[in-house]
C-alpha positions as a Markdown table, in Angstrom:
| # | Residue | x | y | z |
|---|---|---|---|---|
| 1 | Met | 0.2 | 73.3 | -50.6 |
| 2 | Thr | -0.9 | 70.8 | -53.3 |
| 3 | Thr | -1.0 | 67.2 | -52.3 |
| 4 | Ile | 0.0 | 64.8 | -55.2 |
| 5 | Pro | -2.0 | 61.6 | -55.1 |
| 6 | Thr | 0.0 | 58.4 | -55.0 |
| 7 | Pro | -0.8 | 56.2 | -58.1 |
| 8 | Pro | -2.1 | 52.7 | -57.3 |
| 9 | Pro | 0.5 | 50.0 | -57.4 |
| 10 | Gly | 0.6 | 48.4 | -60.7 |
| 11 | Pro | 1.0 | 44.5 | -61.4 |
| 12 | Ala | 4.8 | 44.6 | -61.2 |
| 13 | Asp | 4.6 | 46.3 | -57.8 |
| 14 | Arg | 2.3 | 43.9 | -56.1 |
| 15 | Thr | 3.9 | 41.3 | -53.7 |
| 16 | Ser | 2.1 | 37.9 | -53.8 |
| 17 | Val | 1.7 | 36.6 | -50.2 |
| 18 | Pro | 1.1 | 32.9 | -49.8 |
| 19 | Ala | -2.3 | 31.9 | -48.3 |
| 20 | Pro | -1.9 | 30.3 | -44.8 |
| 21 | Ser | -2.0 | 26.7 | -44.9 |
| 22 | Val | -5.0 | 24.7 | -43.6 |
| 23 | Gly | -2.7 | 23.1 | -40.8 |
| 24 | Arg | -1.4 | 26.5 | -39.5 |
| 25 | Ala | -5.0 | 28.0 | -39.8 |
| 26 | Arg | -6.2 | 25.3 | -37.6 |
| 27 | Gly | -3.4 | 25.7 | -35.0 |
| 28 | Gly | -1.2 | 23.0 | -36.3 |
| 29 | Ala | -3.7 | 20.4 | -36.5 |
| 30 | Arg | -2.1 | 17.1 | -37.7 |
| 31 | Ser | -3.4 | 15.0 | -40.7 |
| 32 | Pro | -5.3 | 11.8 | -40.0 |
| 33 | Ala | -2.3 | 9.7 | -41.1 |
| 34 | Arg | 0.0 | 11.4 | -38.6 |
| 35 | Arg | -2.6 | 11.0 | -35.9 |
| 36 | Arg | -2.9 | 7.2 | -36.6 |
| 37 | Gly | 0.9 | 6.9 | -36.6 |
| 38 | Asp | 1.0 | 8.6 | -33.0 |
| 39 | Val | -1.6 | 6.2 | -31.8 |
| 40 | Gly | 0.3 | 3.2 | -33.2 |
| 41 | Phe | 3.6 | 4.4 | -31.5 |
| 42 | Val | 1.8 | 4.8 | -28.1 |
| 43 | Leu | 0.2 | 1.2 | -28.4 |
| 44 | Ala | 3.5 | -0.2 | -29.3 |
| 45 | Cys | 5.1 | 1.4 | -26.3 |
| 46 | Leu | 2.3 | 0.1 | -24.0 |
| 47 | Leu | 2.1 | -3.5 | -25.6 |
| 48 | Pro | 5.0 | -5.0 | -23.6 |
| 49 | Ala | 3.5 | -3.7 | -20.2 |
| 50 | Leu | 0.0 | -4.9 | -21.2 |
| 51 | Val | 1.3 | -8.3 | -22.1 |
| 52 | Leu | 3.1 | -8.7 | -18.9 |
| 53 | Phe | 0.1 | -7.5 | -16.8 |
| 54 | Ala | -2.1 | -10.0 | -18.7 |
| 55 | Val | 0.3 | -13.0 | -18.3 |
| 56 | Phe | 1.2 | -12.4 | -14.7 |
| 57 | Met | -2.0 | -10.7 | -13.3 |
| 58 | Val | -5.1 | -11.4 | -15.4 |
| 59 | Val | -4.6 | -15.0 | -16.2 |
| 60 | Pro | -3.5 | -16.1 | -12.7 |
| 61 | Thr | -6.4 | -14.3 | -11.2 |
| 62 | Val | -8.9 | -15.9 | -13.7 |
| 63 | Asn | -7.2 | -19.3 | -12.9 |
| 64 | Val | -7.8 | -18.8 | -9.2 |
| 65 | Phe | -11.5 | -18.2 | -9.6 |
| 66 | Arg | -11.7 | -21.2 | -12.0 |
| 67 | Met | -9.9 | -23.7 | -9.8 |
| 68 | Ser | -12.0 | -22.6 | -6.7 |
| 69 | Leu | -14.7 | -24.6 | -8.4 |
| 70 | Tyr | -12.9 | -27.9 | -8.5 |
| 71 | Thr | -11.6 | -30.4 | -6.1 |
| 72 | Trp | -8.0 | -31.1 | -7.0 |
| 73 | Ser | -4.8 | -32.2 | -5.0 |
| 74 | Gly | -2.6 | -30.0 | -7.2 |
| 75 | Phe | -0.6 | -33.0 | -8.3 |
| 76 | Ser | -2.8 | -35.7 | -9.8 |
| 77 | Pro | -4.5 | -35.4 | -13.2 |
| 78 | Asp | -7.9 | -35.9 | -11.6 |
| 79 | Met | -10.0 | -32.7 | -11.2 |
| 80 | Arg | -13.6 | -32.8 | -10.3 |
| 81 | Phe | -16.0 | -30.0 | -10.6 |
| 82 | Val | -17.9 | -29.2 | -7.4 |
| 83 | Gly | -19.3 | -25.7 | -8.1 |
| 84 | Leu | -19.6 | -23.6 | -4.9 |
| 85 | Asp | -19.1 | -26.5 | -2.5 |
| 86 | Asn | -15.5 | -25.2 | -1.6 |
| 87 | Phe | -17.2 | -22.0 | -0.4 |
| 88 | Gly | -19.7 | -23.8 | 1.6 |
| 89 | Arg | -17.0 | -25.6 | 3.4 |
| 90 | Leu | -15.4 | -22.3 | 4.6 |
| 91 | Leu | -18.4 | -21.4 | 6.8 |
| 92 | Asp | -17.9 | -24.5 | 8.8 |
| 93 | Asp | -14.2 | -24.4 | 9.0 |
| 94 | Glu | -13.3 | -23.0 | 12.4 |
| 95 | Gln | -9.7 | -22.6 | 11.6 |
| 96 | Phe | -10.6 | -20.5 | 8.4 |
| 97 | Val | -12.8 | -18.4 | 10.7 |
| 98 | Arg | -10.1 | -17.9 | 13.2 |
| 99 | Ala | -7.6 | -17.0 | 10.5 |
| 100 | Phe | -10.1 | -14.4 | 9.1 |
| 101 | Gln | -10.5 | -12.8 | 12.6 |
| 102 | Asn | -6.8 | -12.8 | 13.0 |
| 103 | Thr | -6.3 | -10.9 | 9.7 |
| 104 | Val | -9.0 | -8.3 | 10.5 |
| 105 | Ala | -7.5 | -7.9 | 14.0 |
| 106 | Leu | -4.0 | -7.4 | 12.6 |
| 107 | Leu | -5.2 | -4.9 | 9.9 |
| 108 | Val | -7.2 | -2.7 | 12.3 |
| 109 | Val | -4.5 | -2.4 | 15.0 |
| 110 | Val | -1.4 | -2.4 | 12.9 |
| 111 | Thr | -3.0 | 0.3 | 10.5 |
| 112 | Ile | -4.1 | 2.6 | 13.3 |
| 113 | Val | -0.7 | 2.3 | 15.1 |
| 114 | Thr | 1.4 | 2.6 | 12.1 |
| 115 | Met | -0.5 | 5.5 | 10.6 |
| 116 | Gly | -0.9 | 7.3 | 13.9 |
| 117 | Met | 2.9 | 7.0 | 14.8 |
| 118 | Gly | 4.0 | 7.8 | 11.3 |
| 119 | Leu | 2.0 | 11.1 | 11.4 |
| 120 | Phe | 3.2 | 12.0 | 14.9 |
| 121 | Leu | 6.9 | 11.3 | 14.3 |
| 122 | Ala | 6.7 | 13.2 | 10.8 |
| 123 | Ala | 5.1 | 16.2 | 12.5 |
| 124 | Ile | 7.9 | 16.2 | 15.2 |
| 125 | Met | 10.7 | 15.8 | 12.6 |
| 126 | Thr | 9.1 | 18.6 | 10.4 |
| 127 | Arg | 8.0 | 21.1 | 12.9 |
| 128 | Gln | 10.4 | 20.7 | 15.8 |
| 129 | Arg | 13.9 | 21.7 | 15.6 |
| 130 | Leu | 15.5 | 18.4 | 16.8 |
| 131 | Arg | 19.2 | 18.0 | 16.9 |
| 132 | Gly | 20.2 | 15.0 | 14.7 |
| 133 | Arg | 16.7 | 14.5 | 13.2 |
| 134 | Asn | 18.4 | 13.3 | 9.9 |
| 135 | Leu | 19.9 | 10.5 | 12.0 |
| 136 | Tyr | 16.6 | 9.7 | 13.6 |
| 137 | Arg | 15.0 | 9.5 | 10.2 |
| 138 | Phe | 17.8 | 7.3 | 9.0 |
| 139 | Val | 17.4 | 4.9 | 11.9 |
| 140 | Leu | 13.6 | 4.7 | 11.6 |
| 141 | Tyr | 13.8 | 4.1 | 7.9 |
| 142 | Ile | 16.4 | 1.1 | 8.1 |
| 143 | Pro | 13.7 | -1.6 | 8.8 |
| 144 | Asn | 12.0 | -0.8 | 5.5 |
| 145 | Val | 15.3 | -1.5 | 3.6 |
| 146 | Leu | 15.7 | -5.0 | 5.2 |
| 147 | Ser | 14.1 | -8.1 | 3.8 |
| 148 | Val | 10.9 | -9.2 | 5.7 |
| 149 | Val | 12.6 | -12.6 | 6.2 |
| 150 | Val | 15.5 | -10.6 | 8.0 |
| 151 | Ile | 13.0 | -8.8 | 10.1 |
| 152 | Ala | 11.4 | -12.1 | 11.1 |
| 153 | Ala | 14.7 | -13.5 | 12.1 |
| 154 | Ile | 15.6 | -10.5 | 14.2 |
| 155 | Phe | 12.3 | -10.6 | 16.0 |
| 156 | Ser | 12.4 | -14.2 | 16.5 |
| 157 | Ala | 15.8 | -13.7 | 18.3 |
| 158 | Val | 14.3 | -10.9 | 20.3 |
| 159 | Tyr | 11.3 | -12.9 | 21.4 |
| 160 | Asp | 13.6 | -16.0 | 22.3 |
| 161 | Gln | 12.4 | -17.5 | 25.6 |
| 162 | Glu | 16.0 | -18.1 | 27.1 |
| 163 | Asn | 18.4 | -15.9 | 25.3 |
| 164 | Gly | 16.2 | -13.3 | 23.8 |
| 165 | Leu | 16.7 | -9.5 | 24.2 |
| 166 | Leu | 13.2 | -8.9 | 25.6 |
| 167 | Asn | 13.3 | -11.5 | 28.5 |
| 168 | Gly | 16.9 | -10.7 | 29.1 |
| 169 | Thr | 16.0 | -7.1 | 29.7 |
| 170 | Leu | 13.3 | -8.0 | 32.0 |
| 171 | Arg | 15.5 | -10.3 | 34.0 |
| 172 | Leu | 18.0 | -7.3 | 34.2 |
| 173 | Leu | 15.3 | -5.1 | 35.6 |
| 174 | Ala | 14.2 | -7.8 | 38.1 |
| 175 | Leu | 11.0 | -8.1 | 36.3 |
| 176 | Asp | 11.1 | -12.0 | 36.0 |
| 177 | Gly | 7.4 | -12.2 | 36.6 |
| 178 | Leu | 6.8 | -10.4 | 33.1 |
| 179 | Gln | 8.8 | -12.8 | 31.1 |
| 180 | Gln | 6.8 | -14.7 | 28.5 |
| 181 | Val | 7.1 | -17.3 | 25.9 |
| 182 | Trp | 6.2 | -14.6 | 23.4 |
| 183 | Leu | 5.9 | -16.7 | 20.2 |
| 184 | Gly | 4.4 | -19.7 | 22.0 |
| 185 | Asn | 1.6 | -18.1 | 24.0 |
| 186 | Gln | -1.7 | -18.2 | 22.2 |
| 187 | Gly | -2.9 | -15.1 | 24.0 |
| 188 | Ile | 0.0 | -12.8 | 22.9 |
| 189 | Val | 1.6 | -14.3 | 19.8 |
| 190 | Leu | -0.6 | -12.4 | 17.5 |
| 191 | Trp | 0.4 | -9.1 | 19.0 |
| 192 | Ser | 4.0 | -10.1 | 18.9 |
| 193 | Val | 3.7 | -10.3 | 15.1 |
| 194 | Ala | 1.9 | -7.0 | 15.0 |
| 195 | Ile | 4.8 | -5.3 | 16.7 |
| 196 | Ala | 7.2 | -6.6 | 14.1 |
| 197 | Met | 4.8 | -5.4 | 11.4 |
| 198 | Val | 4.7 | -1.9 | 12.9 |
| 199 | Trp | 8.5 | -1.8 | 13.2 |
| 200 | Gln | 9.0 | -2.8 | 9.5 |
| 201 | Ser | 6.4 | -0.2 | 8.1 |
| 202 | Leu | 6.7 | 2.8 | 10.4 |
| 203 | Gly | 9.8 | 4.5 | 8.8 |
| 204 | Tyr | 8.5 | 4.3 | 5.4 |
| 205 | Tyr | 5.2 | 6.1 | 6.0 |
| 206 | Met | 7.0 | 8.6 | 8.3 |
| 207 | Val | 9.2 | 9.5 | 5.4 |
| 208 | Leu | 6.2 | 9.9 | 3.0 |
| 209 | Tyr | 4.4 | 12.2 | 5.5 |
| 210 | Met | 7.4 | 14.3 | 6.1 |
| 211 | Ser | 7.8 | 15.0 | 2.4 |
| 212 | Ser | 4.1 | 16.1 | 2.2 |
| 213 | Met | 4.4 | 18.2 | 5.4 |
| 214 | Ala | 7.5 | 19.9 | 4.1 |
| 215 | Gly | 5.5 | 21.5 | 1.2 |
| 216 | Ile | 3.1 | 23.2 | 3.5 |
| 217 | Pro | 4.0 | 27.0 | 3.4 |
| 218 | Glu | 5.3 | 28.4 | 6.8 |
| 219 | Glu | 3.1 | 31.4 | 6.5 |
| 220 | Leu | 0.0 | 29.2 | 7.3 |
| 221 | Tyr | 1.7 | 28.1 | 10.6 |
| 222 | Glu | 2.7 | 31.7 | 11.4 |
| 223 | Ala | -0.8 | 32.9 | 10.8 |
| 224 | Ser | -2.4 | 30.3 | 12.8 |
| 225 | Gly | 0.2 | 30.8 | 15.6 |
| 226 | Leu | -0.8 | 34.7 | 15.6 |
| 227 | Asp | -4.5 | 33.6 | 16.2 |
| 228 | Gly | -3.5 | 31.6 | 19.2 |
| 229 | Ala | -3.4 | 28.1 | 17.8 |
| 230 | Ser | -1.3 | 25.5 | 19.7 |
| 231 | Ala | 1.0 | 23.0 | 18.0 |
| 232 | Gly | -1.7 | 20.3 | 18.4 |
| 233 | Arg | -4.4 | 22.6 | 17.0 |
| 234 | Gln | -2.2 | 23.6 | 14.1 |
| 235 | Phe | -1.6 | 19.8 | 13.3 |
| 236 | Phe | -5.3 | 19.0 | 13.0 |
| 237 | Ala | -6.4 | 22.4 | 11.5 |
| 238 | Val | -3.5 | 23.0 | 9.1 |
| 239 | Thr | -1.3 | 20.0 | 8.6 |
| 240 | Leu | -3.8 | 17.1 | 8.5 |
| 241 | Pro | -6.1 | 18.7 | 6.1 |
| 242 | Leu | -3.4 | 19.7 | 3.6 |
| 243 | Ile | -1.8 | 16.2 | 3.5 |
| 244 | Trp | -5.2 | 14.3 | 3.5 |
| 245 | Gln | -4.9 | 13.1 | -0.2 |
| 246 | Asn | -1.5 | 11.6 | 0.7 |
| 247 | Leu | -2.8 | 10.1 | 3.9 |
| 248 | Arg | -5.8 | 8.6 | 2.0 |
| 249 | Thr | -3.5 | 7.0 | -0.7 |
| 250 | Thr | -1.1 | 5.7 | 1.8 |
| 251 | Leu | -3.9 | 4.2 | 3.8 |
| 252 | Thr | -5.3 | 2.2 | 1.0 |
| 253 | Phe | -1.9 | 1.1 | -0.1 |
| 254 | Phe | -1.0 | 0.0 | 3.5 |
| 255 | Val | -4.2 | -2.0 | 3.9 |
| 256 | Met | -3.5 | -4.0 | 0.8 |
| 257 | Ser | 0.3 | -4.5 | 1.5 |
| 258 | Ala | -0.4 | -5.5 | 5.2 |
| 259 | Val | -2.3 | -8.6 | 4.0 |
| 260 | Asn | 1.0 | -9.9 | 2.3 |
| 261 | Leu | 3.2 | -8.7 | 5.2 |
| 262 | Ser | 1.3 | -10.6 | 7.8 |
| 263 | Phe | 1.6 | -13.7 | 5.7 |
| 264 | Val | 5.4 | -13.5 | 5.3 |
| 265 | Leu | 6.0 | -12.7 | 9.0 |
| 266 | Val | 3.7 | -15.4 | 10.3 |
| 267 | His | 5.1 | -18.0 | 8.0 |
| 268 | Ala | 8.6 | -17.1 | 9.0 |
| 269 | Met | 8.1 | -16.5 | 12.7 |
| 270 | Thr | 5.4 | -19.0 | 14.0 |
| 271 | Gly | 4.2 | -21.0 | 11.0 |
| 272 | Gly | 0.6 | -20.2 | 12.2 |
| 273 | Gly | 1.1 | -21.7 | 15.7 |
| 274 | Pro | 0.8 | -22.4 | 18.3 |
| 275 | Asp | -2.3 | -24.3 | 17.4 |
| 276 | Gly | -3.3 | -21.9 | 14.7 |
| 277 | Ser | -3.6 | -19.0 | 16.9 |
| 278 | Ser | -1.4 | -16.7 | 14.6 |
| 279 | Glu | -2.9 | -18.1 | 11.4 |
| 280 | Val | -3.8 | -15.4 | 8.9 |
| 281 | Leu | -5.8 | -15.8 | 5.6 |
| 282 | Leu | -2.8 | -16.2 | 3.3 |
| 283 | Ser | -0.9 | -18.5 | 5.5 |
| 284 | Tyr | -4.0 | -20.8 | 5.8 |
| 285 | Met | -4.5 | -20.7 | 2.0 |
| 286 | Tyr | -0.9 | -21.6 | 1.6 |
| 287 | Gln | -1.3 | -24.5 | 4.1 |
| 288 | Gln | -4.4 | -25.8 | 2.4 |
| 289 | Ala | -3.1 | -25.5 | -1.3 |
| 290 | Tyr | 0.4 | -26.7 | -0.9 |
| 291 | Thr | 0.7 | -28.6 | 2.4 |
| 292 | Asn | -2.7 | -30.4 | 2.7 |
| 293 | Ser | -2.9 | -31.0 | -1.1 |
| 294 | Ser | -6.4 | -29.3 | -1.2 |
| 295 | Tyr | -5.6 | -26.8 | -4.0 |
| 296 | Gly | -9.2 | -26.2 | -5.0 |
| 297 | Tyr | -10.2 | -25.4 | -1.4 |
| 298 | Gly | -7.0 | -23.2 | -1.1 |
| 299 | Met | -8.0 | -21.4 | -4.1 |
| 300 | Ala | -11.5 | -20.8 | -2.8 |
| 301 | Ile | -9.7 | -19.1 | 0.2 |
| 302 | Gly | -7.8 | -17.0 | -2.4 |
| 303 | Val | -11.0 | -15.8 | -3.9 |
| 304 | Val | -12.2 | -14.7 | -0.4 |
| 305 | Ile | -8.9 | -12.8 | 0.2 |
| 306 | Phe | -9.3 | -11.1 | -3.2 |
| 307 | Ala | -12.9 | -10.1 | -2.5 |
| 308 | Phe | -12.1 | -9.0 | 1.1 |
| 309 | Ser | -9.1 | -6.8 | 0.0 |
| 310 | Phe | -11.0 | -5.3 | -2.7 |
| 311 | Leu | -13.9 | -4.5 | -0.4 |
| 312 | Val | -11.8 | -3.1 | 2.5 |
| 313 | Ser | -9.9 | -0.8 | -0.2 |
| 314 | Leu | -13.3 | 0.3 | -1.6 |
| 315 | Leu | -14.6 | 1.2 | 2.1 |
| 316 | Val | -11.4 | 2.9 | 3.0 |
| 317 | Ser | -11.5 | 5.0 | -0.3 |
| 318 | Arg | -15.2 | 5.9 | 0.2 |
| 319 | Ala | -14.8 | 6.7 | 4.0 |
| 320 | Thr | -11.9 | 9.0 | 3.4 |
| 321 | Arg | -13.2 | 10.9 | 0.4 |
| 322 | Arg | -13.3 | 14.7 | 0.9 |
| 323 | Glu | -12.7 | 17.8 | -1.2 |
| 324 | Pro | -8.9 | 18.4 | -1.6 |
| 325 | Leu | -7.7 | 21.6 | -0.1 |
| 326 | Gln | -5.2 | 23.8 | -2.0 |
| 327 | Phe | -2.8 | 26.6 | -0.8 |
């Protein structure tokens, strides 16, 4: 058999194939003009948020630091620069020291109780087959929906000496000796406020932890159960490490928000009394700046609150840092 060679294609038979464009050869890279347009669009979208942040956060913060260096009543045009004298007064102010101690005590106690009970209840709601657990979750979450002022009014009624629910229950149980002036006793008023803070915050953090626990695969619990791990061991060896990042974030957030929450409840329930025994840093700052007409001194307290909150958040973040676990 003879093979006839195929003649090479002529000029008329050749098909011209366009060369790939530079943009396609580079994986769709955009031109510099297009990239500049994208950057401009992103900046235009961010600009309103940046302006609001600067106007309502940066400028007031800078003014607090600036006004802490002056003596000013807040109403008169006379302002006198005193440098760091306002901060020197803080060290000799016994009421400020007491307010600082009360703030630290509330942060420590309320944070431990709220986080601990939130984790405990979330674990029960997630791992145990409770009848009506959706109802329990709804009831525990209700306080977070209510205004803090409403919560202050509720607990003021509960703590009422004559007609309050707490003293009334003690009388009904023939425990008259345990009745107290809950918001008028210097020894227990701060802990009465702490109970209100825990009640307001507990449901919110319980729901957050439940959402994290619901994402843990059931196979991990089954495997640990086959190895003989009890429910408590499973919580500390499986649940807690896997939700640690969420716990760390909520812990920092709670410490920051508890400073503001304590001020609102104290201001609405006790006004800092009796005799300053429930005063906290923010309520004392408010009293000095807007009641005693010592605006510069109040702003010095505000600087201390800012530094204290930042330092506590930094310490919490460093103390809880660990490698995230994945499943």
